[in-house]
C-alpha positions in Angstrom: 0.1 -0.2 -0.1 1.1 3.4 -1.6 1.1 6.7 0.3 1.1 9.9 0.3 5.0 12.2 2.0 6.3 15.2 2.1 9.5 15.3 3.1 12.1 18.6 4.4 15.4 18.6 3.5 17.9 21.8 4.5 20.9 21.5 3.1 24.6 23.8 3.2 24.1 26.3 1.4 27.5 26.7 -0.2 26.4 23.7 -1.9 25.8 24.6 -5.3 22.0 23.7 -7.0 23.3 21.5 -9.4 25.4 19.0 -6.8 21.9 19.5 -5.1 19.7 18.2 -7.9 22.5 15.8 -8.2 21.9 14.4 -4.6 18.0 14.7 -4.8 17.7 12.1 -8.3 20.0 9.7 -5.9 18.1 9.7 -2.8 14.8 9.3 -5.1 15.9 6.9 -6.7 16.2 4.6 -3.9 11.8 4.6 -4.1 11.6 3.4 -6.3 11.9 2.7 -9.4 8.1 3.7 -10.5 8.1 7.2 -7.9 7.0 10.2 -8.9 8.2 13.2 -6.3 7.5 16.3 -7.0 10.2 19.1 -6.3 9.6 22.2 -4.6 13.8 24.7 -4.5 13.0 27.1 -1.6 16.2 28.2 -2.2 18.9 30.1 0.4 16.9 31.7 3.6 18.4 32.3 6.7 18.1 29.9 9.9 15.9 30.5 13.3 19.3 29.1 15.2 22.0 27.5 14.2 22.6 23.9 13.1 25.9 22.1 13.0 27.6 26.6 13.0 25.8 27.2 9.6 23.4 29.7 9.8 22.2 29.8 6.3 20.7 26.6 4.5 19.4 25.8 1.7 16.4 24.7 1.9 13.7 22.2 -0.5 10.8 20.1 -0.1 9.2 17.3 -1.9 6.4 14.9 -2.2 5.7 12.0 -3.1 4.0 8.7 -2.9 5.9 5.0 -2.3 5.3 1.5 0.1 6.6 2.3 4.2 9.1 -0.6 3.4 11.1 2.2 1.5 11.3 4.5 4.0 14.7 2.8 6.3 16.5 3.1 3.4 16.0 6.4 2.4 16.2 7.4 5.3 19.6 6.1 6.0 20.8 7.9 2.9 19.4 11.2 3.9 21.4 10.9 7.5 24.2 9.5 6.2 24.8 12.6 4.0 26.8 15.2 5.5 25.3 17.9 3.2 22.1 18.6 4.5 21.9 19.9 7.5 18.9 18.5 8.6 14.8 17.2 7.0 11.8 16.1 8.5 10.2 13.5 6.9 5.9 13.8 6.8 2.3 11.6 6.1 1.4 14.6 4.1 -2.7 14.6 5.1 -5.2 13.3 3.1 -7.4 16.5 1.0 -8.7 18.9 3.7 -13.0 18.0 4.2 -15.3 19.7 3.2 -17.2 22.7 5.7 -20.4 20.9 8.0 -23.1 23.0 7.2 -24.4 24.0 9.8 -28.4 23.0 11.1 -30.5 26.9 11.0 -31.3 25.8 14.5 -27.9 26.6 15.7 -27.3 29.2 13.7 -30.1 31.0 15.0 -29.2 30.3 18.8 -25.7 32.0 17.7 -27.7 35.3 16.6 -29.6 35.0 19.6 -27.1 35.2 22.3 -25.3 37.9 20.3 -27.9 41.0 20.9 
């Protein structure tokens, strides 16, 4: 069963974009051959606090659908890379549900209380 995941990477800001793209291709290849990965480069940003003596980092957000069995090897590869300052892999939530309409009697009671 595949699930939708989102991962945020913070790379060392000294790395150039082609080097980061190469690293991302290597990580995403571990997810499997048929996995579609949507990558969004946020670019260099100032960090709120220092990470491994770095004040800036290069942010990348990626979304993909993959089986959970491939994630341990993926996380291991990312953890071992010295160019990655931090990363966070989370299970992406499903689409937000539509708001539930409020019954007219409840709306009338709320309006009376406000007056």
